[in-house]
N, C-alpha and C positions, 0 to 999 in steps of 0.2 A: 491184544487184551480186549476182553469184552466189557463194555460199560453199560450200566442200566441208568436211564434217566426217567424220572417221574415228574410230570407236570399236572396241571389241573384235571385233565381227563385222559391222559395218555401215558402209557409206559413205552418208552423207546429203547431199542437196543442198538448199540454201535460197536462194530468190530465183528470178528468171526465167531460163529456159533458152531463149535465142533466138539468132538470127543476130547480133544486136547485142552480146550479152555473152558468148557462149561462144567464148573465144579459144583458140588452140593450147595455151597454158600451162595453162588450166583443164581443157581436155580431157585433156591428158597427166596432170594431177594425179588426175582421176577414174579414168582407165584404170589408172594405177599403183596407186592405192588398191584397185581392184577385182581386181587381179592378185595380191594378197596371199592366200596359201592359207587364212588364218583368216577372211577376209571371205566371207560367204555371202549378204549382202543389200545391195541398192541401194535406199535409201528416198527416194522422191520426195515425201513428205508436205509438205515445206517449199517445194515448187516453186509459184510463182505462175503466171505465163503461160509457156506452152511452145509452140514451133513445131517445124518440121521439124529444127531443130538438135538437139532432144532425141531425135528418132528416130535421127539420125546418131550421137549420143553412145551411145545404147543399143546400136546395131549395132557400134560400135567396141569397147564393153565386152564384148559377147558374143564377138566375134571374138578379142579379146585373151585372154579366158579359155580359149577353145577351143585357141588356139595354145599356151597355157601348160599344157595338159593338165588344167585345173581343171574341176570340175563347173559346170553352169549356175548363174548367179546368180539369186537370187530378187529380182524387181523388185516392190516394193510401193508402193501409193498412186500408181499411174500416172495422170497427169492425163487427163481426158476428151478433151482436144484431141489428145493423143499417141495415145490409144487409137483415136480416129477416124482419124488419119493412118495408123496401123498397119493398120487395116482397109482404108483407101483404097489403100495401097501393097501390099496382100495380104501383110503381114508378121505376121499374127496367130499363125502357127505358129512364128515366130522370136522375136518379142517377146511373151513370156508374163508375166503379172503376177498377183499375188494381191491 
């Protein structure tokens, strides 16, 4: 089960981010959290397995922040599988992580 945790400056994800468990409600919750002006980090340290659904989530967050006129979000602890997919899809310049 995927959990979304929001604190002072960070949206954190815990669990697997996959096609099986990333439903529209959870996606909306992550996007809404990341659109808050005081949020500057999306922390994926708690993510176990991740597939292309995680790439889609990141793209949705990036787009939502751009549309809201907010600065780019800092993505930290990007899973290796998502980093590999970002490279495969030539999204390295779009999905940047620390």
